[in-house]
N, C-alpha and C positions, 0 to 999 in steps of 0.2 A: 503493500501499499504506501501511498506517497506520505513524504517523510516533508514536511514545512519546517526550516531552521532561519533561525534570526540572527546573525553573524554582527558580532560588535567589529565594528572599523574592518581590517584586512582580512580576521578569521573569525573566531567568538572566545573563547571559553575562560576560564579561571582556574584559580587554584595556584597552590605552591607546591612545592616536594610534599606528598602526602604517605603516612604510611603507620604502621601500627605503633611507631615508638616517637614519640616526640618529645624533640630538643631543648631543653631548658632554656637554651639561648633565645629561641624563636621568640619574636615580639606577640604581645598580647596586643587585642584591638586598642587602638586609640582614638578617642570618639574625634577629636579634630580632621582624621583622616580618613573616618566613614561619608560615606555618598548617601543620601537619602532621596529616593525621586520625591517632586512635589505631589501636594496633595490635589486630586480630583485632575489628574493630568496622566496622558499616556506617555508621556516622557519618562524618560531613562536611562542615564548615563551608561557608555560597555566599555571595557577593556579587550584588546585582541591578546589571542593565544599566544602570538608573538613577541608582544611585550612583557607578558609572563615566564619566557621562556618554556614553554611546555612543548612535549611533544606532538607535533602535527600529525604526524602519523597514526597516531593510536584514537583520533578523532571521530573519523568515520566508523570502524570495530565499535566504538564507545554506542554510536547512535543506532548503527545497526542491531547491536545487541539491545538495545532499550527497546525497539521496533520490535523484537522477535516476542519481547517478553512481555507484548501488550501493552506498551506504556503508551500514555495520552500524551502529555509533558513532562519536561524536565529543566530547569535550569540549575545553574551556578551562579553565585553572586561571590566577587571579591570585594570586599570592602564596601559592600552593598551597591557595585557597578557589577552590570550583566557579563558575565565573559560566556556563556553558552545558556540560546533558550531557543529548545527543538517542541516542534510539536506533531506528532505524528497519529496512525492508527484512526482519522477522519476527524481529532481535534483540531481547536484551533483558539488563540489568545482571548477570544472573548466567550467562548463556553464555558459554563462552571462545572466543578463535579467533586463528588463528595469527598469530605475529610474521614470520614470513617472515624476511628479510635485516637487518630493524629488529632483532631479535634478536642479530645481532653484536655490536651494544653492550653488549649483558651479558656477551659472553666477554671485550670488551678491558675491560671495569670490573673482573671479578673477576680477571683476568689483573693487572690491579694492584693490587689487591686481596692475592693471592700474593707479589709481587714486595715488597709493603709487609711483608709476614710474615716475609722471605728464604726464602721458599719455592724463587721463580725471579729471575734475572735478564733482562728483557727482550734484552737485548742480548749474549745470551749464542747461542751457536749449537742448534737445535733438536734436533740428535741430541744434546746432554747431557744432554737429558731422556729421549729418545725411541729411544738407541742409533742407531748406524748401519744404513744400508739401509732407511729409512722415505720414500725416493723411490727412483725408479728412476735418476737422475743420477748421474752417476759421485762417488765419495768427495770428491774435490775440490770438484766442484760442490754437493755437499749440503752440506758444511761452512762454503759460503758464507752459508748462509741462518740467518737469527737468527730470534730470537721475535717482533724487531721488525720486521723483512718482513713475517713473516704479519699482523702487527697494520696492517701500514703497504699492503698489498697490492702488495708487489715481491718476491715470493719468485723472480720469475724462471720457475716451472713453467709449462707449458704450459696455458693457460684453455680451450682450444679440444678440451678431449679429453672434455667432461660434467661429470657432478658427482660422480663415482665417486675418490675421495679414499684406495684403496687405491695401495700402496706401486708396483704396475706402473704406475698408470695418474699419477703424479706424475713427469713427466718433465721434462726441461730445457729450455730455450728461451733462457734468458739469463741472465746472471751479475746474482745478486741485487743488488738496488738496481740496477739498468739500465734495469728496465722495470716500466709501472706496469698490472696487469691485476685486473681482478673475477673473484677466483677462492676457489672455495669449501676451499680448502686452510686458510684461517686454523681452520678447524674445529678442525686441527692443535693449537692451544693450549688447547683443551677438554681434549685426551692429555697434554699438557704437565703442564697445572696437575694432572688427577689423577694424574699419574705423581709430580711433584715432592710432593703431597701423603699419598700412600699411602691417598686414598681415590674413589668414585668423581665424575667430574665433577657428577652432580647435587645426591649428599652435600654438596659442597665447597660448590656454589652456594645449596645451601637454606641453610646453616648462617650463610655468611657473606654473603649478600646477602638472597636473598628473606624467609627468616623476619625479619631486622632489622627490614623494612621494611615488615612487614604484607602482602607480596604473597602470592598464590595463584598456582598453575600448575605445570606439570609439564615436562620435555622430552621430547618423541617423535621417535622413529628415523622417518624419510618418506624411503625412496628413497636410504639410505645418508647422509641429513642429521640433525642433532641441531636438530630447530626447537621452539621454545618457544608453547607457548600458555598465552591466560590472559584474565580478563575484561578490559573495558576501562579499568577501575579500579585493577587491577593496574600495568598499562602505565601509567597516572597517578601510580600511587606511586614506580616508579623514575624519571619523568621529572621529577618534583619532586625527589627526592633529588640528581640530575645538576644542576639548575637550583639548589639548596640549596651547592651546591660540595662535595659528598660528605659534607653531614649530613644528620642525620635526629632532630629534635629536639635534644638534647645528646648524640649519640653522631655519633663520626666512624665512617663507612662505609669510606671509601677519601680519598688525602689530597687536598686541593685540589691542588696543584703536580702530581700525576700526572692529574689530569683536564683541569689546562689545558697538559697536553704532550699530553692525547689527542685534545682539541677543538683544537690549533695543528695546521697543515699540517705531515705528517709524512716529507715525502719531497718532493724538488725536481722531480718527474714531474707530479704531479697535485695544484696548489695547495689543490683543495676538497677534500682528504680528511688524515681525522686517522688516529686509532688506531683505523679502523673507523665513524669519524665522519663525516659529510660537512657541507661547510662552505660556511657564504653567505659572499657580500663581498669574495672574491678576485675576480683580474682575468682567470682562464682557468679550465679545467675538463676532465678527462675521465670517460666515460662507460663504464658496463660494456659488452665485448665489442667496442667499437671504439679502435683505437691513434691517434686524434689529436686535437688539441687545440680545444677549443671557447674561442672571447672570450668575455667578460665574465661576468656573475656566474650560480652556480647557480641560483636562484631572484631573478628580478630584483627583485619586487613585494614580496619578502619582507624584512624588516630586515637589515641588513648583518651584525649578528652573532649571526643566526642560525645554531643549527648542529642537525642532523638525524641521527635513525635513518630511513632509509628502505629499505622491505620489498617484496618480488616485490609486485604486484598492489594497489600503495598504501596499504600498511600504513605508518605514519607517527607520529612524534614529534620534532615543533617545540620547540624551546628557546629562546626570548628574553630572556637576562638584561636587556637596557636597556627590554624593554616588559613586564617581570616576567610573562612568559608563558610557559606549557607547553601545548602542543596534541595530543591526539591524536584520528586516524582509526582505525579498522580497517573493513574492508569487503572488496567483491568489487572486483576492477580499474576502474577509472572508464572507460576510453575503449580500451586495447589492453593487451595481456600486457606487463608492464615487469620491469626486474629493482630497479631503485632509483625514480630520478628518471623521472617523466613530466612530461608538459604540463599533469596534472593538479594540481601542486604550484602552479605561478602562478596558474592559474585560483582555486583555492581563495584564496590568499592578496590576490587583486583583490575575492575577497567579504569577508574577514574586515576588509579594510582599510575597504571601503565600510562597515562595521560599526561599528568603532573611532572612525575619522574624525571 
């Protein structure tokens, strides 16, 4: 099928040398050097592959791999500027696509904003905001569940009962904090923010995050889940704001301290999980629907400091501060149905490394 690629200047891409080893001498992002595309505009500055000294012969193999793996769009930003922007398999820059669980990071971010505004405290019980009876657990067990437990995926509620998050389906499995399980109960944080702000979740999200960084898109309810849909560039705008440590141009969107907390290990069971963010570079990790620990890094061929928003069927935001990179992938599933991490993640990073090394 036809692939549409937008090249920056002579060629396209971005990146720096990238491998699973992160040199301590590599610079961290500097706000003064980060480019932000203007609000309400299609203008977005670019960098060329040649300017970055990348391996130009590896560009087409990467694009061929992406197209073969059912990708619809792919972007690489370097310090905010586009180095690669490619659309394929019938997609284009104006079409929205679903974030799936990559959108969990939107909920994490807006929860942090609500906390900074004094509307919530993530250390408080969920029932402080939703009232009692929001689960099917006993009052004693329900009151153990904090907002932080929802953000960390260790609520202790039974993850085997499907996506329904009605109170009848939120049943006790273990005490909060004692069991990590990938569970859609995190969406209750949207209800917490809505209740605390006396607004709908969408209105609060739009005013505090979406509109401030020039995103488009909307939350759509599908099968009792609130799923975000947007263009690829809107996903890239969010990734860029996170890469810039919560800044958009001269405006502070969310505190750097909260983001640092959100992108660090949030509990003592799954080292590779923060507040709805996946973390590379840890010695062990857990996966959705499984209750055992894997040794090694989440994505061995990705940089150790990389953290990611990972969604069903391979929706991806990779953020790598040491390499000054934000990488976006949207599309259909690459190989087989998955909830977050897949073998495609590491295969893709091998191709990216071939390009940038």
